[in-house]
N, C-alpha and C positions, 0 to 999 in steps of 0.2 A: 187825273194824270199826275204823275210825280216826276220831279226832276231826277237826274241820275245821281246816285250816291256810290261811294266806293263799295265794291263787291266784297263782302266779308265771307271768308271761307267757312266760318262756323255757321252762318245763316244758310249758305248754300248746302252744306252738309245736312243741316237739320231738315230743310225742305225735301231734299232727295231721300232722306232716310225714311220718311213717311209723313202722314198728316193730311187732313182734309184741305182742299183747295177751292177757291172760288175765283174764277177768271174775271178780272175787272173789265168793264166796258171802256171804250176809248172816247173821251170827249173830243169834240171838234171846236176849234177856236181859230178865228181868222189870224193869219200871220203874213208878213210881207217878204222877209228875206228869201232869196233864192240860194241854191247850192250847186256844187259840182262834185263829181266823183273824186275821192281822195285815196291816197295810198292806204291799203288795208281794207277798203270796201270791196265787196264781191260783185263781179259783173258777168254778164252774158251777152253774146251777140257781137256784132261788128263795132269795134271801138271807134271806127271812123264814120259811123252812121251819122247822117245829118240830124236825126232826132235822138235826143238823150232822154230816157225816162228813168228817174230816180225814185225809189220807194223807200221811205223810212218805215220800218216794221218792227214789231216786237214778237218774239216767239211765244209769248203768253197772251197776246191780244186776240180775242175771238173774231174781231172784224178782219184782222189781217189773215187769220186762218181761213175764214170764209172766202175772202177774195182770192187767196192762193188756190183754194180747191175749185172754186166756181168760175173764176175769170182768167186767172193766170195761164192755164194750159192753152186756151184759145188765143190769148194775147201773144204768148210765146211762139206758137205755131205760125201765127199770121205776120208777126213783126220781127221777133228776135231771131228765129231760125232762118228767116229769109234775108237777114242782114239789113233790114230797113230801120231797125231801132237798136240802140245800145241800152241795155237795161242794167241798172245798178241797184243793189239792195244795201241800205245803210241800217246798221243794227241800233236798236233802241230798247230800253227796258221799261215795261209797264208792270203793274202789280199782277201776280206776285213776282217781284224782280228776280228773286233767286231762281225761279223756274225759267224765266226768260233767259237768264244768263246761262243756265244749264243747257238749254236748247241750242243756244249759239255756240257754246263751248264744244258740245257734241258734234255739231256740224263742222266746226273748224278742225277738230281732231280727225274727222273722217277724210280730210284732205280736200284740196281745191276741186278735184273732179267729182267728188261726192257731196260737196257742201249743199247744193240746192236740193238734191234728192233727200238727203237726211233732214234738212230743215222742213221740207214738205211732209216728211213722215212725222216730225214733231208737231206740225200744225194738225195733221190728221189724228194725232194721239191726244190732243187737248181734252176731248170729251172723256176718253178713258181715264185720263189723269184725275179729272174731277169726279167721275163716277166711282172709281175704285179708291180714291184718296191715296194712291200709291204711285206717285210720279216716277220713283226710281225704277219700278218694275217696267213701266212703259218705256222709259229711256233705255233701259237695259235691253229690252226686246228690239228696239230700233237699232241700238249699237251692234247687236248680234246678227243683224241681217247679213245675207251672203256677202262676203268680202269685208265684213265689218270688224268689230273689236272683240277681244276677249274680256271677261269680267275684270281682270287686272288692268288691262289697257283703259277700260272705261273709268275705273277708279283713279288711275293716274291722270286721265283727262280732266276729271272733275276737280282734281287737287292741284292743277297746274296754275300756280300763282302768277307766273309770267303772263300766261294767256288771260287770266282774270284782269290783271292790270292793263293789258292792252285793250281788252274789251271796255273796261271802265273809261279809258282815255278816249276811245272812239265815241262812246255815248256822251261823255262830258262835252266833247267838241260839238256834237249834234245839238246838245241843249244850249250851250253858251254861244257858239258861233252861228249855227244854223237856225237857232231859235225855234226848235221843234218842241211842241208840247203835246202832240196827239198822234196816234197811229191808226190806220195808215195815213201817211201824207205823201203825196206824189208831187214831183217837180218835173215838168215836161218842157224842156228847153227854157228853163228859168221861170216858167209859170207854175205857181203853187196851187194845188188842189187838195183839199183835206177831206178825208173820209173815203169810203169804198167807191170805186169807179166801175161802172158797167162797161162791157166791151163797146157798145155804141158810143158811150161818152169818151172812151179812149180813142176810138176811131176819129171822132170829131177833133179832139185835142191834138192828136198826132197829125191829122191832115192840116190843121191850122199851123202847127209848128213846122211842118215840111214846106209850107208856103206854096 
């Protein structure tokens, strides 16, 4: 796991242009500090819900992708859609950081209403990015989904230096202030859990948090 570094447009462009990729695993290391949702984080559900579930995730983390595909749909249906839980995703960058940044930038450019569906598509596209060695093609396909972006809009999105700096600032805060070093990391009403969580594990943690 690496700490956040400034996002360099040249590095991002190089990764998106082409090249083989190897998605890094995500180490798990005990940490103590808790966190709360901040301005700029992306949330779903009832903001007044008694239970707050925060997930630190990276768009290039295979563990995050697996959790998103295998657990998140049931978790969302059971808790978020019913108003029992407020869910917040906090962006983090794992290697390859340029790919993670590109995934988050794409989701942000899609707009608040499409952020989570686009990020889900990025997670689902991880294997294709590795298999083909052409991340730009996969991201372009996601961007061009119905109601999505034109090629020129995608290019502008990837070159938005203001959005890059804002992403870098968020990740830097998660590293320095929240002391995050691995993904996924969950914080459920202040209780930190590192690594993927099964639905039964979430059930138990949420029940305990609800008191």
